[in-house]
C-alpha positions as CSV (number, residue, x, y, z in Angstrom):
1,X,189.4,223.1,201.3
2,X,188.6,221.1,198.2
3,X,190.3,217.7,197.8
4,X,193.4,217.8,195.6
5,X,191.6,216.0,192.8
6,X,189.0,218.8,192.6
7,X,191.5,221.7,192.6
8,X,193.1,222.9,189.4
9,X,196.9,222.4,189.4
10,X,199.1,225.5,188.9
11,X,202.8,225.0,188.3
12,X,204.9,228.1,188.8
13,X,208.4,228.2,187.2
14,X,210.8,230.5,189.1
15,X,210.8,231.7,192.7
16,X,212.0,235.3,192.1
17,X,210.0,238.4,193.0
18,X,207.2,237.4,190.5
19,X,206.9,233.7,191.4
20,X,207.1,234.0,195.1
21,X,204.6,236.9,195.3
22,X,202.2,235.0,193.1
23,X,202.1,231.9,195.3
24,X,201.5,234.1,198.3
25,X,198.5,235.8,196.7
26,X,196.9,232.9,194.9
27,X,193.9,231.2,196.6
28,X,195.4,227.9,197.7
29,X,191.9,226.6,198.7
30,X,191.0,226.6,195.0
31,X,194.3,225.7,193.4
32,X,196.9,223.1,194.0
33,X,200.1,225.1,193.6
34,X,203.7,223.9,193.0
35,X,206.7,226.1,192.8
36,X,209.8,225.0,190.8
37,X,213.2,226.6,191.1
38,X,216.7,225.4,190.5
39,X,217.7,226.7,194.0
40,X,216.0,226.0,197.3
41,X,216.1,229.6,198.3
42,X,214.9,233.0,197.1
43,X,217.7,235.6,196.6
44,X,217.7,239.3,196.3
45,X,219.4,240.3,193.0
46,X,219.7,244.1,193.7
47,X,222.3,243.2,196.4
48,X,224.4,240.7,194.4
49,X,227.0,243.3,193.9
50,X,227.5,243.7,197.6
51,X,228.1,240.0,198.0
52,X,230.7,240.2,195.1
53,X,232.4,243.1,196.8
54,X,232.4,241.5,200.3
55,X,229.9,243.9,201.7
56,X,227.4,241.3,202.6
57,X,227.4,237.5,203.1
58,X,225.2,235.4,200.8
59,X,222.9,234.2,203.6
60,X,222.0,237.8,204.3
61,X,220.2,238.2,201.0
62,X,218.8,234.7,200.7
63,X,215.8,233.0,202.2
64,X,214.8,229.3,202.1
65,X,211.6,228.7,200.0
66,X,210.3,226.1,202.3
67,X,210.4,228.4,205.3
68,X,208.7,231.2,203.4
69,X,206.0,228.9,202.1
70,X,205.4,227.5,205.6
71,X,204.9,231.0,206.9
72,X,203.1,232.8,204.1
73,X,202.0,230.3,201.5
74,X,200.8,227.4,203.5
75,X,199.4,224.6,201.3
76,X,201.8,225.3,198.3
77,X,204.5,222.9,197.5
78,X,208.1,223.5,196.5
79,X,210.1,221.2,194.1
80,X,213.7,221.9,193.5
81,X,214.7,221.3,189.8
82,X,215.9,222.9,186.6
83,X,213.2,223.0,184.0
84,X,214.4,221.3,180.9
85,X,211.2,221.3,178.7
86,X,207.6,222.3,178.5
87,X,205.1,220.2,176.6
88,X,202.2,222.6,175.8
89,X,200.0,219.9,174.2
90,X,200.2,217.5,177.1
91,X,200.5,220.3,179.7
92,X,203.6,218.9,181.3
93,X,206.8,220.5,182.8
94,X,209.9,218.3,182.9
95,X,212.9,218.8,185.2
96,X,216.0,216.7,185.6
97,X,214.1,214.9,188.4
98,X,210.4,214.6,187.5
99,X,207.5,215.4,185.2
100,X,204.7,217.6,186.5
101,X,201.3,218.0,185.0
102,X,199.5,221.4,185.1
103,X,196.1,222.9,184.4
104,X,197.6,226.4,184.4
105,X,201.3,227.3,184.0
106,X,202.9,230.5,185.3
107,X,206.3,231.2,183.9
108,X,208.3,233.6,186.1
109,X,211.8,232.3,185.4
110,X,213.3,235.8,184.9
111,X,216.3,236.4,182.7
112,X,219.9,235.2,182.3
113,X,223.0,236.7,180.8
114,X,223.0,237.7,177.1
115,X,226.3,237.4,175.3
116,X,224.9,238.4,171.9
117,X,226.0,235.3,170.1
118,X,229.6,235.1,171.5
119,X,229.5,231.9,173.4
120,X,233.2,232.1,174.3
121,X,232.4,235.0,176.7
122,X,230.5,232.7,179.0
123,X,233.7,230.9,179.9
124,X,235.9,234.0,180.2
125,X,233.9,236.7,181.9
126,X,232.3,237.1,185.4
127,X,228.6,237.7,185.7
128,X,226.1,238.8,188.4
129,X,222.8,237.0,187.8
130,X,222.8,234.7,190.8
131,X,224.2,234.2,194.3
132,X,226.7,231.6,193.0
133,X,228.0,234.0,190.4
134,X,228.4,236.8,193.0
135,X,230.4,234.4,195.2
136,X,232.5,233.4,192.3
137,X,233.3,237.1,191.5
138,X,234.0,237.8,195.2
139,X,236.5,235.0,195.3
140,X,238.2,236.2,192.1
141,X,238.6,239.7,193.4
142,X,240.0,238.6,196.7
143,X,242.3,236.0,195.1
144,X,243.8,238.6,192.8
145,X,244.4,241.1,195.7
146,X,246.2,238.3,197.6
147,X,248.3,237.2,194.7
148,X,249.2,240.8,193.7
149,X,250.4,241.4,197.3
150,X,253.2,238.8,196.9
151,X,253.9,239.4,193.2
152,X,257.3,240.8,192.3
153,X,256.6,241.2,188.6
154,X,255.1,244.7,187.7
155,X,253.6,243.3,184.5
156,X,251.8,240.4,186.2
157,X,250.7,242.6,189.1
158,X,249.2,245.1,186.6
159,X,247.1,242.3,185.0
160,X,246.1,241.0,188.4
161,X,244.8,244.4,189.5
162,X,243.0,245.4,186.3
163,X,239.2,245.1,186.5
164,X,236.9,245.9,183.6
165,X,233.1,246.2,183.9
166,X,231.1,246.0,180.6
167,X,227.7,247.7,180.8
168,X,226.7,251.0,182.3
169,X,223.3,250.0,183.7
170,X,222.5,249.8,187.4
171,X,224.4,246.6,188.0
172,X,227.5,247.7,186.1
173,X,227.5,251.1,187.9
174,X,227.0,249.5,191.3
175,X,229.7,246.8,191.0
176,X,232.2,249.3,189.4
177,X,231.5,251.7,192.3
178,X,232.0,248.9,194.9
179,X,235.3,247.9,193.4
180,X,236.3,251.5,193.2
181,X,235.5,251.9,196.9
182,X,237.7,248.9,197.7
183,X,240.5,250.6,195.7
184,X,240.1,253.9,197.5
185,X,239.4,252.8,201.1
186,X,240.4,249.1,201.6
187,X,243.7,248.7,199.8
188,X,245.7,251.1,201.9
189,X,244.3,249.7,205.1
190,X,244.4,245.9,204.6
191,X,246.9,245.5,201.7
192,X,250.0,247.5,202.7
193,X,252.1,245.8,200.0
194,X,249.8,247.3,197.3
195,X,249.4,250.9,196.1
196,X,245.9,252.0,195.2
197,X,247.2,253.5,192.0
198,X,248.2,250.0,190.9
199,X,244.5,249.0,190.9
200,X,242.7,249.9,187.7
201,X,238.9,249.9,187.5
202,X,237.3,250.6,184.1
203,X,233.6,250.9,183.3
204,X,232.6,250.6,179.6
205,X,229.3,251.7,178.2
206,X,228.2,251.4,174.6
207,X,225.8,254.4,174.6
208,X,226.5,258.1,175.3
209,X,225.6,258.0,179.0
210,X,225.3,255.7,182.1
211,X,222.0,254.5,183.5
212,X,220.1,255.0,180.2
213,X,216.7,254.1,181.8
214,X,217.1,257.0,184.3
215,X,217.1,260.7,183.9
216,X,220.1,262.6,182.4
217,X,220.6,264.2,185.7
218,X,221.0,260.8,187.4
219,X,223.5,259.8,184.6
220,X,225.6,262.9,185.2
221,X,225.6,262.4,189.0
222,X,226.6,258.7,188.6
223,X,229.5,259.7,186.3
224,X,230.9,262.2,188.8
225,X,230.4,259.8,191.7
226,X,232.4,257.1,189.9
227,X,235.2,259.6,189.2
228,X,235.4,260.3,192.9
229,X,235.9,256.6,193.5
230,X,238.8,256.5,191.1
231,X,236.8,254.6,188.4
232,X,237.6,255.3,184.8
233,X,234.5,255.4,182.5
234,X,234.5,255.0,178.7
235,X,231.2,256.0,176.9
236,X,230.2,255.3,173.3
237,X,232.5,252.3,173.4
238,X,231.6,248.7,172.4
239,X,233.6,245.6,173.4
240,X,234.6,243.6,170.3
241,X,236.4,240.6,171.7
242,X,237.9,239.3,174.9
243,X,240.4,236.4,174.7
244,X,240.9,236.0,178.5
245,X,243.8,238.4,178.8
246,X,243.0,241.4,176.5
247,X,239.8,243.3,175.9
248,X,239.6,244.7,172.4
249,X,237.1,247.5,171.7
250,X,235.3,248.3,168.4
251,X,237.5,251.4,167.9
252,X,240.6,249.2,167.9
253,X,241.9,250.1,171.4
254,X,242.9,247.4,173.8
255,X,243.1,247.0,177.6
256,X,244.9,244.2,179.4
257,X,242.7,242.6,182.0
258,X,241.9,239.1,183.1
259,X,238.9,240.0,185.2
260,X,236.0,241.2,183.1
261,X,232.6,241.6,184.7
262,X,229.8,241.3,182.1
263,X,226.6,243.2,182.8
264,X,225.9,244.4,179.3
265,X,222.8,242.4,178.4
266,X,220.1,240.0,179.6
267,X,217.8,237.6,177.8
268,X,214.8,235.6,178.9
269,X,215.5,232.2,180.3
270,X,215.0,229.5,177.6
271,X,213.3,226.2,177.7
272,X,212.7,223.5,175.1
273,X,209.1,223.9,174.1
274,X,207.2,221.1,172.4
275,X,203.5,220.5,171.4
276,X,203.2,224.2,170.4
277,X,205.1,227.4,170.5
278,X,205.6,230.3,172.9
279,X,206.2,233.5,170.9
280,X,209.3,235.3,172.0
281,X,209.7,239.0,171.7
282,X,212.7,241.4,172.2
283,X,215.3,240.1,174.6
284,X,213.9,236.5,174.4
285,X,210.9,237.5,176.5
286,X,207.6,235.6,176.2
287,X,205.0,237.8,174.4
288,X,201.9,238.2,176.5
289,X,198.5,239.9,176.2
290,X,197.7,242.8,178.6
291,X,196.3,240.2,181.1
292,X,199.7,238.4,181.3
293,X,198.4,235.5,179.3
294,X,200.7,234.0,176.7
295,X,199.6,234.4,173.1
296,X,197.6,231.4,171.7
297,X,197.8,229.5,175.0
298,X,195.0,230.3,177.4
299,X,196.4,228.1,180.2
300,X,199.9,229.7,180.1
301,X,200.9,233.0,181.7
302,X,204.2,234.9,182.0
303,X,205.1,237.5,184.6
304,X,208.2,239.4,185.6
305,X,211.3,240.0,183.6
306,X,210.5,237.1,181.2
307,X,207.2,238.7,180.1
308,X,206.9,241.1,177.2
309,X,203.7,243.1,176.8
310,X,203.6,245.9,174.3
311,X,201.4,248.8,175.3
312,X,201.0,252.4,174.1
313,X,202.8,253.7,177.3
314,X,205.5,251.0,177.1
315,X,206.1,250.1,173.4
316,X,209.3,248.2,174.5
317,X,207.6,246.3,177.3
318,X,207.3,247.0,180.9
319,X,210.6,247.8,182.8
320,X,212.4,244.7,183.9
321,X,212.4,245.8,187.6
322,X,211.4,244.1,190.9
323,X,208.3,246.3,191.2
324,X,207.0,245.2,187.8
325,X,207.4,241.6,188.8
326,X,205.6,242.1,192.1
327,X,202.8,244.1,190.6
328,X,202.2,241.5,187.8
329,X,202.3,238.7,190.3
330,X,199.6,240.2,192.4
331,X,197.5,241.2,189.4
332,X,197.6,237.6,187.9
333,X,196.7,236.1,191.3
334,X,193.6,238.3,191.5
335,X,192.7,237.4,188.0
336,X,192.8,233.6,188.7
337,X,191.2,234.0,192.1
338,X,188.2,235.8,190.5
339,X,188.1,233.8,187.4
340,X,188.3,237.0,185.4
341,X,190.5,237.5,182.4
342,X,189.1,240.7,181.0
343,X,191.2,243.2,183.0
344,X,194.5,244.6,181.8
345,X,197.6,245.0,183.9
346,X,198.7,248.6,184.4
347,X,202.1,249.4,185.8
348,X,202.5,251.8,188.7
349,X,206.0,253.3,188.2
350,X,207.5,253.9,191.6
351,X,210.8,255.1,190.3
352,X,214.3,253.9,189.8
353,X,217.5,254.1,191.9
354,X,221.1,253.0,191.9
355,X,223.9,253.3,194.4
356,X,227.5,254.2,193.7
357,X,229.4,253.5,196.9
358,X,229.3,255.1,200.3
359,X,227.0,258.2,200.6
360,X,226.5,258.2,196.9
361,X,223.3,257.2,195.0
362,X,220.9,258.5,192.4
363,X,217.1,258.2,192.5
364,X,214.3,259.1,190.1
365,X,211.1,259.1,192.1
366,X,208.4,260.5,189.9
367,X,209.2,264.1,189.3
368,X,211.6,264.2,192.2
369,X,215.4,263.7,191.5
370,X,217.7,262.8,194.3
371,X,221.4,262.3,194.4
372,X,224.1,262.0,197.0
373,X,223.5,261.2,200.7
374,X,219.6,261.6,200.6
375,X,219.4,259.3,197.6
376,X,221.7,256.8,199.3
377,X,219.5,256.8,202.5
378,X,216.4,256.2,200.3
379,X,218.1,253.4,198.4
380,X,219.1,251.7,201.7
381,X,215.6,252.0,203.2
382,X,213.8,250.6,200.1
383,X,216.2,247.7,199.8
384,X,216.2,246.9,203.5
385,X,212.4,246.6,203.7
386,X,212.3,244.6,200.5
387,X,214.4,241.8,202.0
388,X,212.6,238.6,203.2
389,X,212.9,237.7,206.9
390,X,213.5,239.9,210.0
391,X,216.8,238.2,210.6
392,X,218.0,239.2,207.1
393,X,216.9,242.7,207.6
394,X,218.7,243.0,210.9
395,X,221.8,241.3,209.7
396,X,222.1,243.6,206.6
397,X,221.3,246.7,208.7
398,X,224.0,245.9,211.3
399,X,226.5,245.1,208.5
400,X,225.8,248.4,206.9
401,X,226.0,250.4,210.1
402,X,229.2,248.7,211.1
403,X,230.8,249.2,207.7
404,X,229.7,252.8,207.6
405,X,231.4,253.9,210.8
406,X,234.4,251.6,210.8
407,X,235.1,251.1,207.0
408,X,235.7,247.5,207.9
409,X,234.0,244.2,207.3
410,X,234.9,240.6,208.4
411,X,233.5,239.2,205.1
412,X,236.6,239.4,203.0
413,X,237.1,235.7,203.3
414,X,238.5,233.7,200.4
415,X,236.8,230.3,200.6
416,X,237.2,227.8,197.8
417,X,234.9,224.8,197.7
418,X,236.4,221.3,197.9
419,X,235.0,217.8,198.0
420,X,237.9,216.6,200.2
421,X,238.1,216.9,204.0
422,X,240.7,219.4,205.3
423,X,243.4,216.8,205.9
424,X,246.7,216.6,204.0
425,X,247.9,213.5,202.2
426,X,250.8,213.2,204.7
427,X,248.2,213.0,207.6
428,X,246.3,210.3,205.7
429,X,249.4,208.2,205.2
430,X,250.5,208.5,208.8
431,X,247.2,208.2,210.6
């Protein structure tokens, strides 16, 4: 292995599917690789909704970066930090803790929530773009069920048990289905003081069908599955405002709810960029050439959800899916390992799928269209093998099997964080 001084330095921003797969494939004998992420663990976004609905615990879908690097990317380094700025002229990345120099920069930071200019929504709605956000939503759902169980006011109880999901993409459909499953199966079993009919779950989509990126058949099956789970769906409906208690739609109708889950839009993660400019395309994504290189900057690359490459086959950019990120990461690692930049990335579409509760899912796999139980099995298999770590795979599998046959889970725990030890003030005065 070359001494560190002779190896080019690669800084990778983001440890999602793209960043983590890149550092596994890059030749670490040739490059000194540093991965930066705001968390010290890799998480599995497709299962955030199961954490939010108490189906899985957060540790089951998370894996420490340092352990994965020690096993499969030996020689790479991990630095925890939130990237604050990138200086293209000086080739530096600055976090709240340090400044790192790079010879090549790989931006794989993914996306964040897009509120379309309404900054007030960020403080009022619940989102599902991180493990922490999933835990926050889980606590909110459980807290409202507990409070409604002891509430004597019908009006307050109605507000507590009203859940609105904005956005009919895969995340919106999956979390709405999960809450609907709780309404149908869990309420009567664990909350005897509540009636399932008192719980309202509404999914709102601005276009004429759910799951716009999938087939019309998948959209229709998703709609019927949600109906079976007692979820109301409003299509061709845009949310206008939300003041914390009332959702107002563009057509003037209103719905009272204090728990609004926002899945309606995403945008590329932003950084302060100095010493040059990174061109941004639709959705705040970094515009790249077909070889994943950022325009006008030969030493900067973008892969995964934050990358936008316009091609004849994909005029709106490649799909923002895990498979795209993984394939781009492997492609770019091969390019850098071979010192070749004349090849173009081509996306191998392996299909799309979404689950809508127990025994219900939709899958578009090439020309094959699946729905119902077979699609659900396919969804479970694909997501299970995609998890990092054998322990996580086994834990998730056991949880799924147990929940399937018993309809029960021990994960509906309402745990609020605190900086104080679990001792009362009376104990402190009399100790």
